[in-house]
DSSP file (Angstrom, degrees, kcal/mol; ACC not computed):
  #  RESIDUE AA STRUCTURE BP1 BP2  ACC     N-H-->O    O-->H-N    N-H-->O    O-->H-N    TCO  KAPPA ALPHA  PHI   PSI    X-CA   Y-CA   Z-CA
    1    1 A X     >        0   0    0      0, 0.0     4,-2.3     0, 0.0     5,-0.2   0.000 360.0 360.0 360.0 -38.5   10.2   -6.9   38.4
    2    2 A X  H  >  +     0   0    0      1,-0.2     4,-2.4     2,-0.2     5,-0.2   0.904 360.0  52.6 -58.2 -40.5   10.4   -6.1   34.7
    3    3 A X  H  > S+     0   0    0      1,-0.2     4,-2.2     2,-0.2    -1,-0.2   0.914 107.6  50.8 -62.0 -42.6    9.1   -2.6   35.3
    4    4 A X  H  > S+     0   0    0      1,-0.2     4,-2.1     2,-0.2     5,-0.3   0.905 110.9  48.6 -64.0 -41.4   11.8   -2.0   38.0
    5    5 A X  H  X S+     0   0    0     -4,-2.3     4,-3.4     1,-0.2     7,-0.2   0.920 112.0  48.6 -64.4 -42.8   14.6   -3.1   35.7
    6    6 A X  H  < S+     0   0    0     -4,-2.4    -1,-0.2    -5,-0.2    -2,-0.2   0.861 111.5  50.7 -66.7 -34.2   13.3   -1.0   32.9
    7    7 A X  H  < S+     0   0    0     -4,-2.2     3,-0.3    -5,-0.2    -1,-0.2   0.893 121.1  32.5 -68.8 -39.4   13.1    2.0   35.2
    8    8 A X  H  < S+     0   0    0     -4,-2.1     2,-0.4     1,-0.2    -2,-0.2   0.863 134.2  26.3 -86.2 -38.7   16.6    1.7   36.6
    9    9 A X    ><  +     0   0    0     -4,-3.4     3,-1.9    -5,-0.3    -1,-0.2  -0.730  66.3 176.3-127.2  80.8   18.3    0.3   33.4
   10   10 A X  T 3  S+     0   0    0     -2,-0.4    -1,-0.1    -3,-0.3    -4,-0.1   0.753  81.5  47.8 -62.9 -24.7   16.4    1.5   30.4
   11   11 A X  T 3  S+     0   0    0      2,-0.0     2,-0.6    -5,-0.0    -1,-0.3   0.363  83.9 114.9 -96.6   6.4   18.8   -0.1   27.9
   12   12 A X    <   +     0   0    0     -3,-1.9     2,-0.4    -7,-0.2    -3,-0.1  -0.674  34.4 171.2 -83.2 119.8   18.9   -3.5   29.6
   13   13 A X        -     0   0    0     -2,-0.6    -1,-0.0    -7,-0.0    -3,-0.0  -0.810  19.3-155.1-128.3  89.6   17.5   -6.3   27.5
   14   14 A X        -     0   0    0     -2,-0.4     2,-0.2     1,-0.1    -2,-0.0  -0.299  17.0-119.6 -67.3 148.0   18.2   -9.6   29.1
   15   15 A X        -     0   0    0      1,-0.0     2,-0.7     0, 0.0    -1,-0.1  -0.563  18.7-127.4 -83.1 152.4   18.3  -12.7   26.9
   16   16 A X        -     0   0    0     -2,-0.2    -1,-0.0     0, 0.0     0, 0.0  -0.895  26.4-134.0-100.3 116.7   15.8  -15.5   27.6
   17   17 A X        -     0   0    0     -2,-0.7     2,-0.0     1,-0.1     0, 0.0  -0.293  23.0-106.7 -69.3 154.6   17.7  -18.8   27.9
   18   18 A X     >  -     0   0    0      1,-0.1     4,-2.1     4,-0.0     5,-0.2  -0.261  35.5 -98.9 -74.8 170.3   16.4  -21.9   26.1
   19   19 A X  H  > S+     0   0    0      1,-0.2     4,-2.3     2,-0.2     5,-0.2   0.842 121.8  55.2 -61.8 -36.2   14.7  -24.7   28.0
   20   20 A X  H  > S+     0   0    0      2,-0.2     4,-1.9     1,-0.2    -1,-0.2   0.927 109.3  46.5 -62.7 -45.6   17.9  -26.8   28.1
   21   21 A X  H  > S+     0   0    0      1,-0.2     4,-2.4     2,-0.2    -2,-0.2   0.887 110.6  53.2 -65.5 -39.1   19.9  -24.1   29.7
   22   22 A X  H  X S+     0   0    0     -4,-2.1     4,-2.5     1,-0.2    -1,-0.2   0.919 108.5  49.9 -61.5 -43.9   17.0  -23.4   32.2
   23   23 A X  H  X S+     0   0    0     -4,-2.3     4,-2.4     1,-0.2    -1,-0.2   0.867 109.2  52.1 -64.3 -35.9   17.0  -27.1   33.2
   24   24 A X  H  X S+     0   0    0     -4,-1.9     4,-2.5     2,-0.2    -1,-0.2   0.925 109.9  49.1 -64.0 -44.2   20.8  -27.0   33.7
   25   25 A X  H  X S+     0   0    0     -4,-2.4     4,-2.5     1,-0.2    -2,-0.2   0.920 112.6  47.8 -60.3 -44.6   20.4  -24.0   36.0
   26   26 A X  H  X S+     0   0    0     -4,-2.5     4,-2.5     2,-0.2    -2,-0.2   0.906 111.5  49.7 -65.1 -41.8   17.7  -25.7   38.0
   27   27 A X  H  X S+     0   0    0     -4,-2.4     4,-2.2     2,-0.2    -2,-0.2   0.934 113.1  46.1 -62.1 -46.4   19.7  -28.9   38.3
   28   28 A X  H  X S+     0   0    0     -4,-2.5     4,-2.5     1,-0.2    -2,-0.2   0.893 111.6  52.4 -63.9 -40.0   22.8  -27.0   39.5
   29   29 A X  H  X S+     0   0    0     -4,-2.5     4,-2.5    -5,-0.2    -1,-0.2   0.914 109.5  48.9 -62.2 -43.9   20.7  -25.0   41.9
   30   30 A X  H  X S+     0   0    0     -4,-2.5     4,-2.4     2,-0.2    -2,-0.2   0.901 110.9  50.6 -62.8 -41.0   19.2  -28.1   43.4
   31   31 A X  H  X S+     0   0    0     -4,-2.2     4,-2.2     2,-0.2    -2,-0.2   0.921 112.3  46.1 -62.9 -44.3   22.6  -29.7   43.8
   32   32 A X  H  X S+     0   0    0     -4,-2.5     4,-2.6     2,-0.2    -2,-0.2   0.901 111.3  52.6 -66.1 -40.6   24.0  -26.6   45.5
   33   33 A X  H  X S+     0   0    0     -4,-2.5     4,-2.3     1,-0.2    -2,-0.2   0.919 109.8  48.3 -61.5 -43.9   20.9  -26.4   47.8
   34   34 A X  H  X S+     0   0    0     -4,-2.4     4,-1.9     2,-0.2    -1,-0.2   0.908 111.0  51.2 -63.3 -41.3   21.4  -30.0   48.8
   35   35 A X  H  X S+     0   0    0     -4,-2.2     4,-1.7     1,-0.2    -2,-0.2   0.915 109.6  49.8 -61.1 -43.7   25.1  -29.4   49.5
   36   36 A X  H  X S+     0   0    0     -4,-2.6     4,-1.1     1,-0.2    -1,-0.2   0.908 107.9  53.5 -63.2 -41.9   24.2  -26.4   51.7
   37   37 A X  H  < S+     0   0    0     -4,-2.3     3,-0.4     1,-0.2    -1,-0.2   0.884 108.5  50.2 -61.2 -37.8   21.7  -28.4   53.7
   38   38 A X  H  < S+     0   0    0     -4,-1.9    -1,-0.2     1,-0.2    -2,-0.2   0.855 106.5  56.2 -68.0 -34.4   24.3  -31.0   54.4
   39   39 A X  H  <        0   0    0     -4,-1.7    -1,-0.2     1,-0.2    -2,-0.2   0.734 360.0 360.0 -71.0 -22.0   26.8  -28.4   55.6
   40   40 A X     <        0   0    0     -4,-1.1    -1,-0.2    -3,-0.4    -2,-0.2   0.476 360.0 360.0 -80.3 360.0   24.4  -27.0   58.2
């Protein structure tokens, strides 16, 4: 995937989030996934 981004967007340099932020993203993703499952 990194290669595809560099090929299409050569000046794109994404930041790497710290571990705390990653855990927040995962927690929120799990919450949303559970909500979606309840809605179905």
